[in-house]
C-alpha positions as CSV (number, residue, x, y, z in Angstrom):
1,X,2.0,-11.9,-14.6
2,X,4.5,-12.3,-11.7
3,X,7.8,-14.0,-12.3
4,X,7.8,-16.7,-9.6
5,X,11.0,-18.6,-10.3
6,X,12.9,-19.0,-7.0
7,X,16.7,-18.5,-6.8
8,X,18.8,-21.1,-5.0
9,X,20.0,-18.4,-2.6
10,X,17.7,-15.8,-1.0
11,X,14.7,-18.0,-1.4
12,X,13.0,-16.6,1.7
13,X,13.6,-12.9,0.7
14,X,12.4,-13.6,-2.8
15,X,9.2,-15.3,-1.5
16,X,8.7,-12.4,0.9
17,X,8.8,-10.0,-2.0
18,X,6.2,-12.0,-3.9
19,X,3.9,-12.1,-0.9
20,X,4.3,-8.3,-0.4
21,X,3.3,-7.8,-4.1
22,X,0.2,-9.9,-3.5
23,X,-0.7,-7.8,-0.5
24,X,-0.2,-4.6,-2.6
25,X,2.7,-3.4,-0.5
26,X,4.9,-2.5,-3.5
27,X,7.4,-0.3,-1.7
28,X,8.4,-3.1,0.8
29,X,8.4,-5.7,-2.0
30,X,10.8,-3.6,-4.0
31,X,13.1,-3.2,-1.0
32,X,13.2,-7.0,-0.7
33,X,14.1,-7.6,-4.3
34,X,16.7,-4.8,-4.3
35,X,18.3,-6.5,-1.3
36,X,18.8,-9.6,-3.5
37,X,20.3,-7.4,-6.3
38,X,23.0,-6.2,-4.0
39,X,24.4,-9.7,-4.1
40,X,23.1,-10.9,-7.5
41,X,22.8,-7.8,-9.7
42,X,22.1,-9.7,-12.9
43,X,19.2,-11.8,-11.4
44,X,16.7,-11.8,-14.2
45,X,13.6,-12.9,-12.2
46,X,14.3,-10.3,-9.5
47,X,14.7,-7.5,-12.1
48,X,11.5,-8.6,-13.8
49,X,9.6,-8.3,-10.6
50,X,11.0,-4.9,-9.9
51,X,9.9,-3.9,-13.4
52,X,6.4,-5.3,-12.6
53,X,6.3,-3.3,-9.4
54,X,7.2,-0.1,-11.3
55,X,4.4,-0.9,-13.8
56,X,1.8,-1.5,-11.0
57,X,2.8,1.9,-9.5
58,X,2.1,3.5,-12.9
59,X,5.8,4.4,-13.2
60,X,5.8,3.3,-16.8
61,X,9.0,5.1,-17.8
62,X,11.0,3.2,-15.1
63,X,9.3,-0.1,-16.0
64,X,10.1,0.5,-19.7
65,X,13.8,1.1,-18.9
66,X,14.0,-2.1,-16.8
67,X,12.3,-4.3,-19.4
68,X,14.3,-2.7,-22.3
69,X,17.6,-3.7,-20.6
70,X,16.3,-7.2,-20.0
71,X,15.1,-7.6,-23.6
72,X,18.5,-6.4,-24.9
73,X,20.1,-9.1,-22.9
74,X,17.5,-11.9,-23.8
75,X,16.0,-10.6,-27.1
76,X,13.6,-13.5,-27.6
77,X,12.1,-13.9,-24.1
78,X,8.4,-13.6,-24.6
79,X,7.5,-12.6,-21.1
80,X,9.9,-9.7,-21.0
81,X,8.9,-8.6,-24.5
82,X,5.3,-8.5,-23.3
83,X,6.2,-6.4,-20.3
84,X,8.2,-4.1,-22.5
85,X,5.3,-3.7,-24.8
86,X,2.8,-2.9,-22.0
87,X,5.2,-0.2,-20.6
88,X,5.7,1.2,-24.1
89,X,2.0,1.2,-24.7
90,X,1.3,3.4,-21.7
91,X,4.1,5.8,-22.7
92,X,2.5,6.2,-26.2
93,X,5.2,4.2,-27.9
94,X,2.7,2.3,-29.9
95,X,4.9,1.2,-32.8
96,X,7.5,-0.3,-30.5
97,X,4.8,-2.0,-28.5
98,X,3.3,-3.6,-31.6
99,X,6.7,-4.7,-32.9
100,X,7.5,-6.4,-29.6
101,X,4.2,-8.2,-29.4
102,X,4.2,-9.3,-33.1
103,X,7.6,-10.8,-32.4
104,X,6.1,-12.7,-29.6
105,X,3.2,-14.2,-31.6
106,X,5.6,-15.0,-34.4
107,X,7.7,-17.0,-32.0
108,X,4.7,-18.5,-30.1
109,X,1.5,-18.3,-32.2
110,X,-0.7,-19.5,-29.4
111,X,0.7,-17.3,-26.7
112,X,-2.4,-16.0,-25.0
113,X,-1.0,-13.0,-23.2
114,X,0.5,-11.6,-26.3
115,X,-2.8,-11.7,-28.2
116,X,-4.5,-10.1,-25.2
117,X,-1.9,-7.3,-25.1
118,X,-2.2,-6.8,-28.8
119,X,-6.0,-6.3,-28.3
120,X,-5.3,-3.8,-25.6
121,X,-2.8,-2.0,-27.8
122,X,-5.5,-1.8,-30.6
123,X,-7.7,-0.1,-28.1
124,X,-5.0,2.6,-27.3
125,X,-4.6,3.1,-31.1
126,X,-8.4,3.2,-31.7
127,X,-8.0,0.5,-34.3
128,X,-11.3,-1.4,-33.9
129,X,-10.7,-3.9,-36.7
130,X,-7.4,-5.1,-35.3
131,X,-9.0,-5.2,-31.9
132,X,-11.7,-7.6,-33.0
133,X,-9.2,-9.8,-34.7
134,X,-6.8,-10.0,-31.7
135,X,-9.6,-10.5,-29.2
136,X,-11.1,-13.3,-31.3
137,X,-7.7,-15.0,-31.5
138,X,-7.3,-14.9,-27.8
139,X,-10.8,-16.4,-27.3
140,X,-9.9,-19.3,-29.6
141,X,-6.9,-20.1,-27.5
142,X,-8.7,-19.9,-24.2
143,X,-12.5,-20.0,-24.8
144,X,-13.2,-20.3,-21.1
145,X,-11.1,-17.4,-19.9
146,X,-13.0,-14.5,-18.3
147,X,-10.3,-11.9,-19.2
148,X,-10.6,-12.9,-22.8
149,X,-14.3,-12.1,-22.8
150,X,-13.6,-8.7,-21.1
151,X,-11.2,-7.9,-23.9
152,X,-13.7,-9.1,-26.5
153,X,-16.4,-7.0,-25.0
154,X,-14.2,-3.9,-24.9
155,X,-13.5,-4.2,-28.6
156,X,-17.3,-4.6,-29.3
157,X,-17.9,-1.4,-27.3
158,X,-15.3,0.4,-29.4
159,X,-17.2,-0.8,-32.5
160,X,-20.4,0.7,-31.1
161,X,-22.0,-2.6,-30.4
162,X,-22.9,-2.1,-26.7
163,X,-25.5,-4.9,-26.4
164,X,-23.1,-7.5,-27.8
165,X,-20.4,-6.1,-25.5
166,X,-22.7,-6.5,-22.5
167,X,-23.3,-10.2,-23.4
168,X,-19.5,-10.6,-23.4
169,X,-19.1,-9.0,-20.0
170,X,-21.9,-11.0,-18.6
171,X,-20.3,-14.2,-19.9
172,X,-17.0,-13.1,-18.2
173,X,-18.9,-12.7,-14.9
174,X,-20.4,-16.2,-15.3
175,X,-16.8,-17.5,-15.6
176,X,-15.5,-15.3,-12.7
177,X,-17.9,-13.5,-10.4
178,X,-15.1,-11.2,-9.2
179,X,-14.1,-10.1,-12.7
180,X,-13.8,-6.4,-11.9
181,X,-13.2,-5.3,-15.5
182,X,-16.5,-6.8,-16.6
183,X,-18.3,-5.0,-13.7
184,X,-16.8,-1.7,-14.6
185,X,-17.6,-2.1,-18.3
186,X,-21.2,-3.1,-17.5
187,X,-21.4,0.2,-15.6
188,X,-20.2,2.1,-18.6
189,X,-22.8,0.4,-20.8
190,X,-25.6,1.1,-18.4
191,X,-24.6,4.8,-18.5
192,X,-24.5,4.6,-22.3
193,X,-28.1,3.5,-22.2
194,X,-29.1,6.3,-19.9
195,X,-29.3,4.3,-16.6
196,X,-26.7,6.2,-14.6
197,X,-28.2,5.0,-11.3
198,X,-27.6,1.4,-12.3
199,X,-24.2,2.4,-13.6
200,X,-23.2,3.8,-10.2
201,X,-24.3,0.5,-8.6
202,X,-21.9,-1.3,-10.9
203,X,-19.1,1.1,-10.2
204,X,-19.6,0.8,-6.4
205,X,-19.6,-3.0,-6.8
206,X,-16.3,-2.9,-8.7
207,X,-14.8,-0.8,-5.9
208,X,-16.1,-3.2,-3.3
209,X,-14.7,-6.2,-5.1
210,X,-11.3,-4.6,-5.5
211,X,-8.1,-5.7,-3.8
212,X,-4.9,-3.8,-3.3
213,X,-3.8,-5.1,-6.7
214,X,-6.8,-3.6,-8.4
215,X,-5.9,0.1,-7.9
216,X,-6.2,0.9,-11.6
217,X,-9.7,-0.5,-11.8
218,X,-10.7,1.4,-8.8
219,X,-9.5,4.6,-10.4
220,X,-11.5,3.9,-13.6
221,X,-14.6,3.0,-11.7
222,X,-14.4,6.1,-9.6
223,X,-13.9,8.4,-12.5
224,X,-16.8,6.8,-14.5
225,X,-18.9,7.2,-11.3
226,X,-18.1,11.0,-11.3
227,X,-19.4,11.2,-14.9
228,X,-22.6,9.4,-14.0
229,X,-23.1,11.9,-11.1
230,X,-22.6,14.8,-13.6
231,X,-25.2,13.3,-16.0
232,X,-27.6,13.1,-13.0
233,X,-26.9,16.7,-12.0
234,X,-25.4,15.6,-8.6
235,X,-22.6,18.1,-9.0
236,X,-20.9,18.2,-5.6
237,X,-20.6,14.4,-5.6
238,X,-19.4,14.4,-9.2
239,X,-16.7,17.1,-8.8
240,X,-15.3,15.5,-5.6
241,X,-14.4,12.5,-7.7
242,X,-13.6,14.2,-11.0
243,X,-9.8,14.4,-10.6
244,X,-9.6,10.6,-10.9
245,X,-9.9,11.3,-14.6
246,X,-6.1,12.0,-14.5
247,X,-5.3,8.4,-13.5
248,X,-2.6,7.0,-15.7
249,X,-4.5,3.8,-16.2
250,X,-7.3,5.6,-18.1
251,X,-7.1,5.6,-21.9
252,X,-10.1,8.0,-22.2
253,X,-9.7,10.2,-19.2
254,X,-8.6,13.8,-18.7
255,X,-5.4,15.1,-20.1
256,X,-2.7,16.1,-20.3
257,X,-1.5,14.6,-17.1
258,X,0.8,17.2,-15.5
259,X,2.7,17.3,-12.2
260,X,3.6,20.3,-10.1
261,X,5.7,21.2,-7.1
262,X,3.0,23.3,-5.6
263,X,-0.4,22.2,-4.2
264,X,-3.6,22.1,-6.1
265,X,-5.9,25.0,-5.2
266,X,-8.9,24.2,-3.0
267,X,-11.2,27.0,-4.0
268,X,-10.6,29.3,-1.1
269,X,-10.0,33.0,-1.9
270,X,-6.3,33.8,-2.2
271,X,-5.0,36.9,-0.4
272,X,-2.1,39.1,-0.9
273,X,0.4,38.1,-3.6
274,X,-0.5,34.4,-3.8
275,X,-0.7,33.5,-7.5
276,X,-3.1,30.9,-8.9
277,X,-2.3,29.2,-12.2
278,X,-5.1,27.5,-14.0
279,X,-4.2,25.2,-16.9
280,X,-5.9,23.9,-20.0
281,X,-7.1,20.4,-20.5
282,X,-9.0,18.5,-23.2
283,X,-9.8,20.0,-26.6
284,X,-10.8,23.5,-27.5
285,X,-14.5,22.8,-27.1
286,X,-14.2,21.6,-23.5
287,X,-11.7,24.4,-22.8
288,X,-14.1,27.1,-23.8
289,X,-16.9,25.4,-21.8
290,X,-14.7,25.4,-18.7
291,X,-13.5,28.9,-19.4
292,X,-17.1,30.2,-19.0
293,X,-16.4,30.3,-15.2
294,X,-13.6,32.9,-15.6
295,X,-15.7,35.8,-14.3
296,X,-16.3,33.9,-11.0
297,X,-12.8,32.5,-10.9
298,X,-11.4,36.1,-11.2
299,X,-13.2,37.0,-8.0
300,X,-11.1,34.5,-6.0
301,X,-7.7,36.0,-6.6
302,X,-6.0,39.3,-7.6
303,X,-3.3,37.2,-9.3
304,X,-4.6,34.8,-11.9
305,X,-2.6,33.1,-14.6
306,X,-4.4,31.0,-17.2
307,X,-2.4,28.7,-19.5
308,X,-4.6,28.1,-22.5
309,X,-4.5,27.0,-26.1
310,X,-2.2,29.3,-28.1
311,X,-5.1,30.3,-30.3
312,X,-7.1,31.6,-27.3
313,X,-4.4,33.8,-25.8
314,X,-5.2,37.0,-27.8
315,X,-9.0,36.9,-27.6
316,X,-9.0,36.0,-23.9
317,X,-6.4,38.7,-23.1
318,X,-8.6,41.3,-24.8
319,X,-11.7,40.0,-23.0
320,X,-10.1,39.8,-19.5
321,X,-7.3,42.4,-19.4
322,X,-6.7,41.8,-15.6
323,X,-5.8,38.1,-16.1
324,X,-2.5,36.9,-17.4
325,X,-2.9,34.5,-20.3
326,X,-0.2,32.5,-21.9
327,X,0.2,29.4,-24.1
328,X,0.1,26.1,-22.1
329,X,3.6,24.7,-22.6
330,X,5.4,22.1,-20.4
331,X,8.4,19.9,-20.6
332,X,8.2,16.8,-22.8
333,X,8.7,14.4,-19.9
334,X,6.6,11.7,-18.3
335,X,5.2,14.2,-15.8
336,X,4.7,17.1,-18.2
337,X,6.2,19.3,-15.6
338,X,5.8,23.1,-15.9
339,X,8.4,25.3,-17.5
340,X,7.3,28.1,-15.2
341,X,7.6,28.5,-11.4
342,X,5.8,31.8,-11.0
343,X,2.7,30.6,-9.1
344,X,1.9,29.3,-5.6
345,X,-1.0,27.0,-6.4
346,X,-2.4,25.4,-9.6
347,X,-5.6,23.8,-10.8
348,X,-6.7,22.1,-14.0
349,X,-9.4,24.1,-15.8
350,X,-12.1,21.4,-15.5
351,X,-11.5,21.2,-11.7
352,X,-11.7,25.0,-11.4
353,X,-15.0,24.9,-13.4
354,X,-16.3,22.3,-10.9
355,X,-15.4,24.5,-7.9
356,X,-17.3,27.5,-9.4
357,X,-20.3,25.3,-10.4
358,X,-21.1,23.3,-7.3
359,X,-24.9,23.3,-8.0
360,X,-27.2,24.1,-10.8
361,X,-28.0,27.6,-9.5
362,X,-24.4,28.6,-10.0
363,X,-25.0,28.4,-13.8
364,X,-27.3,31.4,-13.5
365,X,-24.1,33.5,-13.6
366,X,-23.0,32.2,-17.0
367,X,-22.5,34.8,-19.7
368,X,-20.6,35.0,-23.0
369,X,-17.0,35.6,-22.3
370,X,-15.2,36.4,-25.6
371,X,-15.2,39.9,-27.0
372,X,-14.4,39.6,-30.8
373,X,-11.8,41.8,-32.3
374,X,-13.8,44.9,-33.3
375,X,-12.1,45.8,-36.6
376,X,-12.2,42.2,-37.7
377,X,-15.9,41.8,-36.9
378,X,-16.7,45.0,-38.8
379,X,-14.8,43.7,-41.9
380,X,-16.4,40.3,-41.8
381,X,-19.9,41.8,-41.2
382,X,-19.5,43.8,-44.4
383,X,-18.3,40.7,-46.2
384,X,-21.3,38.6,-45.2
385,X,-23.8,41.4,-46.1
386,X,-25.2,42.3,-42.7
387,X,-28.3,44.6,-43.1
388,X,-29.6,43.2,-46.4
389,X,-32.7,41.7,-44.7
390,X,-31.5,38.1,-45.0
391,X,-30.8,35.7,-42.2
392,X,-27.1,34.9,-41.8
393,X,-26.6,31.3,-40.6
394,X,-23.3,29.5,-39.8
395,X,-23.1,25.7,-40.1
396,X,-20.9,22.9,-38.9
397,X,-21.9,19.3,-39.6
398,X,-19.1,17.0,-38.4
399,X,-15.8,16.7,-36.6
400,X,-12.4,16.0,-38.1
401,X,-12.1,13.0,-35.8
402,X,-14.4,10.2,-37.0
403,X,-14.7,6.6,-35.7
404,X,-17.4,3.9,-35.3
405,X,-18.6,5.4,-32.0
406,X,-18.2,9.1,-32.9
407,X,-20.0,9.0,-36.3
408,X,-23.4,8.8,-34.6
409,X,-22.7,12.3,-33.2
410,X,-22.1,13.8,-36.7
411,X,-23.8,14.3,-40.0
412,X,-22.9,14.5,-43.7
413,X,-23.5,17.8,-45.4
414,X,-26.0,16.2,-47.8
415,X,-28.1,15.3,-44.7
416,X,-28.8,19.0,-44.3
417,X,-30.9,19.5,-47.5
418,X,-34.2,20.0,-45.4
419,X,-32.4,22.8,-43.5
420,X,-31.1,24.4,-46.7
421,X,-34.5,24.3,-48.4
422,X,-36.5,25.4,-45.3
423,X,-36.7,29.0,-46.5
424,X,-35.4,31.2,-49.3
425,X,-34.1,34.2,-47.3
426,X,-31.1,32.5,-45.6
427,X,-27.4,32.8,-46.5
428,X,-25.4,29.9,-45.1
429,X,-21.7,30.3,-44.1
430,X,-19.3,27.5,-43.4
431,X,-17.8,27.2,-39.9
432,X,-16.5,23.7,-40.5
433,X,-12.8,23.0,-40.1
434,X,-10.6,20.3,-41.6
435,X,-11.0,18.8,-45.0
436,X,-14.3,20.3,-46.1
437,X,-13.7,22.1,-49.5
438,X,-14.6,19.3,-51.8
439,X,-17.7,18.4,-49.8
440,X,-19.0,21.9,-50.0
441,X,-18.2,22.2,-53.7
442,X,-19.9,18.9,-54.5
443,X,-22.9,19.7,-52.4
444,X,-23.3,23.2,-54.0
445,X,-23.0,21.8,-57.5
446,X,-25.2,18.7,-57.0
447,X,-28.0,20.5,-55.2
448,X,-27.7,24.0,-56.8
449,X,-26.8,25.6,-53.4
450,X,-24.5,28.3,-52.4
451,X,-22.8,27.6,-49.1
452,X,-20.3,30.4,-48.5
453,X,-16.7,29.7,-47.6
454,X,-13.6,31.7,-47.9
455,X,-10.2,30.3,-48.9
456,X,-8.4,33.0,-47.0
457,X,-9.9,32.0,-43.6
458,X,-8.1,29.3,-41.6
459,X,-11.1,27.7,-40.0
460,X,-9.1,25.6,-37.7
461,X,-6.3,27.8,-36.4
462,X,-7.5,31.4,-36.8
463,X,-9.9,31.5,-33.8
464,X,-10.0,35.3,-34.0
465,X,-11.6,35.1,-37.4
466,X,-14.1,32.4,-36.1
467,X,-15.1,34.5,-33.1
468,X,-15.6,37.5,-35.3
469,X,-17.5,35.6,-38.0
470,X,-19.7,33.8,-35.5
471,X,-20.5,37.1,-33.7
472,X,-21.6,38.6,-37.0
473,X,-24.1,35.9,-37.7
474,X,-27.8,35.7,-36.7
475,X,-27.6,32.0,-35.8
476,X,-25.2,29.1,-35.8
477,X,-26.4,25.5,-36.4
478,X,-23.9,22.8,-35.5
479,X,-23.3,19.3,-34.2
480,X,-21.3,18.7,-31.1
481,X,-17.9,20.2,-32.1
482,X,-15.9,23.1,-30.8
483,X,-17.9,25.4,-33.1
484,X,-20.8,25.2,-30.6
485,X,-18.8,26.7,-27.8
486,X,-17.0,29.1,-30.1
487,X,-20.3,30.6,-31.2
488,X,-21.9,30.5,-27.7
489,X,-18.8,32.1,-26.1
490,X,-19.5,35.3,-28.2
491,X,-23.2,35.2,-27.5
492,X,-24.5,34.1,-30.9
493,X,-27.7,32.1,-30.7
494,X,-26.6,28.5,-31.3
495,X,-28.7,25.4,-32.2
496,X,-26.8,22.3,-31.2
497,X,-27.8,18.9,-32.6
498,X,-26.5,16.4,-30.1
499,X,-26.9,13.1,-28.4
500,X,-27.5,13.2,-24.6
501,X,-24.3,14.4,-22.8
502,X,-22.9,15.0,-19.4
503,X,-22.4,18.6,-20.3
504,X,-26.2,19.3,-19.7
505,X,-25.8,18.2,-16.0
506,X,-29.1,16.4,-15.8
507,X,-31.1,19.2,-17.5
508,X,-32.4,19.7,-21.0
509,X,-30.1,22.8,-21.5
510,X,-26.5,23.6,-22.2
511,X,-25.9,25.4,-18.9
512,X,-22.4,26.7,-19.5
513,X,-23.6,29.3,-22.0
514,X,-27.2,30.8,-22.1
515,X,-27.6,31.2,-25.9
516,X,-27.6,27.5,-26.8
517,X,-30.7,25.6,-27.8
518,X,-30.4,21.8,-27.8
519,X,-31.9,19.5,-30.4
520,X,-31.3,16.2,-28.7
521,X,-31.7,12.8,-30.3
522,X,-32.4,9.6,-28.3
523,X,-29.7,7.7,-26.6
524,X,-29.7,5.0,-29.4
525,X,-30.4,7.4,-32.2
526,X,-28.2,9.4,-34.6
527,X,-27.7,13.2,-34.6
528,X,-29.1,13.5,-38.1
529,X,-32.5,12.4,-36.6
530,X,-32.8,16.1,-35.6
531,X,-32.4,17.6,-39.1
532,X,-36.2,17.8,-39.7
533,X,-36.8,19.5,-36.3
534,X,-34.1,22.0,-37.0
535,X,-35.5,22.7,-40.5
536,X,-38.9,23.3,-39.0
537,X,-37.6,25.6,-36.3
538,X,-35.6,27.6,-38.9
539,X,-38.8,27.9,-41.1
540,X,-40.6,29.4,-38.1
541,X,-38.0,32.1,-37.3
542,X,-39.0,35.6,-38.0
543,X,-37.1,37.3,-40.9
544,X,-34.9,39.3,-38.6
545,X,-33.7,36.9,-35.9
């Protein structure tokens, strides 16, 4: 909300600044307000608007500093506390944001904006229960407010209630036909139900409805549009928009958001001594999927640096001796700027993957990329009993990161009983990471099973061991975790139980690696719906796979 109080002096300049903000001309608006500060350096309303401009320009650190100084001067001002909280929220200072907002609602229990911002904060913190509570409170204060319904719908989405969320967004549009947030979210829900063509229509509508003040919503809609294009297999269109995923306004976009003093690589071959630095993003599963393009990326330059997860440096260096690999490290500042300056151009790993995979035919070049450590593979092969005529199968049944929306993508180990009982000549080996020990012990004891796991293996951090172990197995069966790409990247046949995903690029295959067989559930189903199909497929395998 703009601070619109007019000062007795400089009224025209102040009003000009407000008008420029409304026009989206933030730079000129800031010049107008700073002109006033030259004469009235303590002017609260002017400083509030400069902080607002910094926030709208996604300069959250500067906005935070401005509002922090104001709240130090006027500790109980609800408006400045809300602005401080929003800036802190986008900087990841969640505890401070919550403290400021709770102070607001304690002082003014019916302060609508404070409850709305608490709801947004709950979304950042993935706390669905608090989100519902805060959104409901905001609705009771203003039951006819379109923004309140958008917030309420967003919390319902987070709780995996997309149909109810859609009703909330549709209600918001009845109250305000130009409610861009509702339009964007209806696009997201359309995509969730598999109608990406309809989703793109919503995203285009949101972009058309936008004004200069709606830049963040345009960024969101454009990124979500790229994801719909990916799911439809329209790769060139998708990759051209994919970098919008780094927009600061996105809570579930691409990350980390880094900045560089050199340009982003455009895909043209680099000649001479020009050095390309490709840097990691997302988690280890996405990283390994994107890294599948390394053989083609290597053909574009003689001087390639890859900044990757520290756990991947050794296996990648062994597999690609002509590429320089190093741990992805950067300064702990708002821009995550690089600690190195030994490259001429840079590119995030997902964007490099997009340049190398402009159409579906490009995936025909995909091959396993990791060469396991030979001596470690030999040792683990002996340990699992290779050559005894039994099938050796690795398993992973869930992620360590569970929530209302993610749980449908995972299983409980007890769900796997049909797989464990499919045949008698199979030895099962744990590939699950995280807190799994008691679950395996209880399952083994309760169902008279023997799922193998080794206390001396760090299943999360020792990727050398996981690559070696996976490559020694006949088959890996997993849900959608990093285990699927760990196994696939060494060429082990992998059965992946999953919900429909953008990573299939409009096909029924996992194109990044050729040795993955998909067992896909319906859009509204759960992954454990595929247990029986996997059990049947396992039963039909020949003894020596």
